[in-house]
N, C-alpha and C positions, 0 to 999 in steps of 0.2 A: 724340325726337330725340335724339340720341348729346351732351349738353355739345361746347361748344368742344374744354376742358381733356381731355375722352378724349379726342376728332378726333389735336390733339394729340402725349396719349401714345398710342397706337396707333399712329402716321405714327411714332415717334420707335420704339418695341417692335417693328416691319414692320423698321427701316432697321438697328439696332440704331448709331444712327448722329444722333445729332443735327444735325451736318451735313448730309443726305442732307433729313433730314426739315423744314429749315426749307428746301433749295431746293426743295422738292416740296410744301409750303406757301404757300412763297413767304412768309415770314416770318425775321424776325430772330432767331437765337442765345439771344440771353437772352431775345428774349420764350418760348420754348421753353420755355430756362431756364424763366424765370416758371409758363409755365401747370405744369409736370412738378412744383414746389414745393410751389403751392397742394392741388394729386391727394397730394402723398405730407404733408402740415399734414392732411385732411380724412380720408384711410384712415390717418395715425398709422403708415406704416411706407415706409419704404423702396423704393421701384417700382423702381432699377436700381442696379447697385452699379460703379464705373468705379475699371479699370482702366489707370491712365494715360492712354491715346490710344483706348481701348476700351470698350462698357463691358456690361453685362448683362444679364440680368433676375432681379432675386430670385424669391423662391417667392410671393412678391407682386402681384410684377411679373405673374410666366409663371398665377400665377390672374385678374387680369384681361383681364392681352393676349385670355386662354381663351372668359371670358367673352364680351365687346368686338365678340368675334369671332363669336360667337354670336346677341350683338342686331344687331349689322352686316347678321346675314343674311338676320334675321325685319328689322328697320328696309325693307332691298331688295323683299322678299319684299311686305311693306305698299305700297312706294312702286309695285310694278306692280302690284301688281292692285287696290290701287284708286282710280286714273284709268277701271274699265274702270266701276263705277259715279259716280261724280266727274267728269267729264271737262277738267274743269278747271283739277283738281289736275293740275302737271307735275309731280313732286319733278326736282332736279335730283342727275347722277350724271359721277361721278367713273369713266374707264377708263384706264388706264394698260396697252395694246400694247405687245410688242415684237416686230418681225420680224425676218427673215431680209434681208440685202439685197435679190434677184428680186422677190419679193415687197413692201417696202417700196421700191422705185423701181418698178415697171411693172408691180405688178396692183394694187394697194393701193386707186390714188390714186383714179382715177373708183370704185369701190363706198363707199371713204368718204365719198366727197362726198357719194352716194345717204342713207346710211345719216343722216348730219351736218341732209339733209334733209327727212329724215322725227322723229329721235329730237334737236333739236336745242338742248333740255336732257344732252341731254350731255357732258360733253365731258372731252376726249380728249388724249393724247398719245398718238406714234407714235414710238416707238425702237430706231433700225435695228443691229445691229449679230451676228456671222455665229450662224451656230446654233447652239454651242455655249457664246457666255457669252449669247446667248436660250434657254438653260432653266438656267443658273447663276442669272441674273437673276429666271427665277422663283420656282429653290427658295429663291433670297433673299427672296424677296418682294420685288425692286422692280417690279418687273411683274404685274396679274395675270392677263393669257390672252398664251400666242407662237404663232404661225403656224412654222413653222422647216421644214427638206428632214431625212428622212425618214435621221438618226441612231439608235442603239444607245437603244434606252427603258430609259428606270428607273418604280421599281415606285412612285415617291410621287406618277407624274405620268398623268393621264388624258390618255391620243392620239386624237384625230377627226380621221377625215381629213376635205379642204378641195380639191386639184387637184392635178391633173398634171401635169408638165415634161419634157423632152428636154434636156440636155443634149449640146452641140456642138462637134464637131474645127470650128474654123474661122482666118481667116492674115486676110491682106493679100493685094490683088486685083494688086500684083503680088513674089507669090510663086511662085517656079514649081511649089511642091507645089500649084494646082492648076486645075493638067495633067493631073494623076490618081490616079485611087481608088485607096486605100494600103488595103493589110493591117494585119492587126497587130504584124502581126514586123517590116513599115518603122518602128516607133515606139520601137525600139531602133535607132535609126539619126536622128530627126529631133529637134530643140533643142523642149524644151515650156515652153511658158508657163503657171501653173498658181494654185487663188490660196492662200491662205495653211493653214498647219496652221490645226486648228478650225468651216474651212466646207463647210459642209453639201456645193454642188458639188463640192469638193474628195472629199469621205466618199461619194458617192454613185458620180461616177465610181473609185477607186481597188478599192471592191470590184467593180461592170463590170469591171474590167480582172482583177480577182483570177478571176472565174467563169471568162476563160478562158482560164486560166495567166500569168498577166503581173504583176509583181510592181514593181508603184511606183518602188518604190527602185532597181532594176538601167533605168529607163531614163533618158534624158536632161534631166534640167528644168535650163536656161540659169535660171531667175526663177522666183520664188512673189512673186504679192504684196499686196497687205489689201484688198479691194473690187474689184468687178464694174468698176465704170467703170476702173480704174487699170487694168484689166488687157485693158482692151476700148483703149483707146487709146496701152499697147502695147506690141500685136499689128498694134495699123492700120501703125507703126512702124521695124515688124522683122519677121527670116525666120520668128522662132517659130512653132511650131502651142499655136493656145490649146485650153481646153475649161469653156465657158460657155453656162449655159440661154440655149436656145431666146427664148426669153421677155425675155432680155436684148439680146439681137442684133434686134430682127425691121426695124429700122427702118436701119438696117445694112449689114441681108439685101438691103434691098429697096433702097437707094440707093446701092450697090456697093461701100461702103467695107470692106465684109468679104464674106469667102464662105465659102461650106461646106462642110469635106469628106469626106468620105464616111470609112470606116473601115467595110472586108468586116469579119461578125461582129460588131460593137463597137455596139448600143445600150446609153446611159446615159436606163434612165428611174428619174422620182421623184420620193415621193410628198410633198408637202406635208400639216402636221400642224397641227395648231390644239391648246394644249398646253395644262393647267393643275392647280394641284394639287388629289388628291385631293382627294375632302368640297366640292368649288367646283362640280359638276357644275349645281344641280341652282339655285343663284347664277343669279337669273332675270337679270341686265342683258348674264350672259357667257353664258349659253341661248339669247334674243334678240338678242347680237352675232355667237356663232357661226351659226346658224336662215338671220338675215338676210344673213350679208356668202352661205354657202353659196349661196342660191338666186337674193340676185343675179347672185352674178361669173358662172350657170349661162343668165342671161339673156347676158353678154358675152360668148359662150361661140361 
């Protein structure tokens, strides 16, 4: 069992921030400073270098962080395997998950409920950000696992396919566009409402348009909104055409609040992937979570 002082150090080292570690661990910054000072006294060396408002690891701090990562992996494996021998042993596991808007709001809630029912000892945190920021959070060690739309892959990350979804064109039922099937050339004349830069939805839309010889920069984009709900609420009352994930507008399409507009020769498919830092693929809690999510979601389709 890793000591409390080492848990505190590990989180500060992951975040490179006393403030973030304080928020994640739910303890005061003064308590964190006290624990770090105790470790530095124990090892007779500094673990962090202070640079004004930022910190970095000293060589000793880097060594301790690397060793604690290995110890945590061993502890995770032990916590996974020991219940097979002693069913009364149910360790507390913490998992910080980051997911893009569509996944967080429209897909994960019922699946997470089933997961937490089966694994009540898991302490799960979910952070909702766009795909670009989820990837950054993973690389910054702010989250353990991410679920994002297919964007440009980076070498430090392992990608595991989760599910596929379609991005469709929608508008208000009062919009005259609903009377027509559109062609790609019509997009040059129709005001568009789109997601913000960094959105996975926007990225796959742009890629699909490029494959059809259409550059997004040439289209009349009237507004860009940060978040799927904001975009849905806007297009309900405006004359713009919006591109949104089908999973995100199922209820609105069923109720008639939004209407799908067909665009000839344009299909926008996207894949959602689990992402994790390379080297963590055999981490038992991560592996079990991914396997459970894939099995559970296949049952709900």
